[in-house]
C-alpha positions, -999 to 999 in steps of 0.1 A, spaced: -255 -320 -611 -258 -332 -647 -255 -307 -674 -291 -313 -685 -303 -306 -650 -285 -272 -648 -309 -243 -640 -298 -207 -644 -301 -196 -608 -292 -162 -593 -288 -152 -557 -294 -118 -542 -272 -113 -511 -283 -84 -490 -256 -63 -473 -273 -29 -470 -283 -29 -433 -270 -6 -407 -271 -31 -378 -281 -6 -351 -286 -34 -325 -250 -44 -330 -239 -11 -313 -209 -9 -336 -195 19 -358 -192 -5 -387 -223 -21 -404 -226 -57 -391 -221 -72 -426 -186 -57 -427 -175 -66 -391 -146 -90 -392 -148 -125 -379 -117 -147 -380 -101 -120 -402 -128 -118 -428 -160 -96 -431 -192 -113 -422 -207 -110 -457 -176 -129 -470 -189 -162 -456 -223 -160 -472 -208 -150 -506 -183 -179 -503 -212 -204 -497 -229 -192 -529 -196 -192 -548 -192 -229 -539 -228 -239 -546 -247 -247 -578 -260 -211 -580 -247 -195 -613 -248 -158 -606 -248 -134 -576 -260 -99 -571 -246 -81 -540 -269 -53 -527 -253 -28 -504 -254 8 -494 -247 33 -521 -216 46 -502 -203 10 -498 -204 -1 -535 -167 7 -542 -156 -10 -509 -176 -41 -517 -162 -44 -552 -126 -38 -542 -123 -52 -507 -147 -81 -509 -155 -92 -545 -121 -86 -561 -100 -93 -530 -115 -128 -525 -121 -136 -561 -159 -141 -561 -163 -147 -598 -200 -153 -596 -208 -118 -583 -220 -101 -615 -230 -67 -601 -229 -47 -568 -260 -24 -566 -273 1 -542 -302 -9 -519 -331 11 -506 -345 24 -474 -360 -9 -462 -351 -45 -467 -378 -50 -492 -367 -20 -512 -332 -36 -514 -346 -69 -526 -366 -51 -552 -335 -33 -564 -317 -67 -567 -345 -83 -586 -347 -54 -610 -309 -57 -616 -315 -92 -628 -341 -82 -653 -331 -80 -689 -361 -59 -699 -350 -31 -721 -313 -39 -718 -309 -58 -750 -300 -90 -732 -264 -79 -730 -255 -101 -700 -260 -138 -697 -270 -135 -661 -302 -116 -669 -335 -133 -663 -326 -164 -643 -351 -192 -639 -348 -193 -601 -336 -166 -577 -326 -170 -541 -326 -141 -516 -303 -142 -486 -294 -119 -457 -256 -114 -458 -257 -114 -420 -265 -151 -420 -229 -163 -424 -234 -200 -416 -254 -209 -447 -237 -238 -466 -235 -249 -502 -253 -281 -493 -282 -261 -479 -283 -239 -509 -282 -268 -533 -310 -286 -514 -332 -255 -516 -325 -252 -553 -337 -288 -559 -368 -281 -539 -375 -249 -559 -373 -269 -592 -404 -287 -580 -422 -258 -562 -419 -222 -572 -417 -207 -537 -396 -222 -509 -381 -209 -476 -357 -225 -453 -366 -228 -416 -363 -248 -384 -389 -261 -360 -393 -237 -330 -377 -252 -298 -392 -228 -273 -428 -224 -262 -441 -192 -278 -465 -168 -260 -487 -142 -276 -485 -109 -256 -512 -84 -252 -507 -46 -251 -500 -48 -213 -475 -76 -217 -497 -103 -203 -499 -137 -220 -528 -137 -244 -524 -172 -258 -500 -201 -265 -499 -213 -301 -493 -250 -308 -455 -253 -310 -457 -283 -333 -470 -259 -361 -444 -232 -356 -412 -227 -376 -385 -201 -374 -380 -189 -410 -345 -182 -423 -329 -172 -456 -321 -181 -483 -356 -180 -496 -360 -192 -532 -385 -185 -559 -392 -188 -596 -378 -155 -608 -408 -143 -628 -431 -151 -598 -412 -131 -572 -402 -103 -596 -439 -97 -604 -448 -100 -567 -423 -73 -557 -434 -50 -584 -469 -52 -571 -456 -46 -536 -437 -15 -545 -466 -2 -566 -490 -7 -537 -466 2 -509 -484 32 -495 -517 14 -493 -502 -15 -475 -484 8 -450 -517 26 -444 -533 -7 -435 -505 -14 -410 -489 -42 -431 -452 -44 -426 -432 -68 -449 -406 -88 -430 -395 -114 -455 -398 -125 -491 -422 -153 -484 -446 -127 -471 -444 -109 -504 -453 -141 -523 -481 -147 -498 -496 -112 -502 -491 -107 -539 -496 -142 -554 -518 -173 -550 -487 -195 -546 -483 -214 -514 -448 -212 -499 -431 -245 -491 -410 -248 -460 -376 -266 -464 -356 -278 -434 -327 -254 -428 -301 -254 -400 -301 -242 -364 -266 -228 -371 -280 -206 -398 -289 -177 -375 -288 -140 -383 -260 -119 -368 -280 -92 -349 -265 -85 -314 -230 -84 -299 -237 -117 -283 -243 -132 -318 -209 -120 -328 -192 -138 -299 -211 -170 -307 -202 -168 -344 -165 -164 -336 -167 -195 -313 -185 -216 -340 -158 -207 -365 -131 -217 -340 -148 -251 -335 -156 -258 -372 -123 -245 -385 -140 -226 -412 
């Protein structure tokens, strides 16, 4: 990237989940694969990408561990802060976004107020620098972008009795991934509106599942889908762990 094309870009990497479906005593983002914690691989991808700064969001009790055993141990120089997350994923994203805001802080740090911010689940360990950089280029042209892949399987809509109630056109369906990337002022404002109106949304039965949904609910900006990778799956179950280990063996990562 030419110097004149450099855009101050931050990434929020989420490592605050409990991973109940993994059935492990250790949170899934800290499980070891090939001798390294899962979140290492996501952080390494951002370290090797064009992203300039990283905020790691984790559980309050895990902050010291992340600083000492992950950030310092592996020399992740782009990680500017490790902050505590919240009760739900969207709370953790909001905490990360606020950590990037220089409002009232006297602009002490040069990583405040990026132009673009990416949000990534630390349990997606097969994100690559190339995918990150491609998404960054797309976000320079459109202020809200998500990675995803076309759905391979036929999808059925189930009714309350678990009978098929419909079959959507597969050609229009995409499985959305992270990273998801936005103009920072846009997504910061959207998340602030979300947090302020959280109780009302919950009362209406609205449950936020990703960052694109926040942009869709709280702004008039359409979200652009960017081709991701079928390997960029989220580590969720013990079977996913076995598959990830096998992929690392094959790729030699």
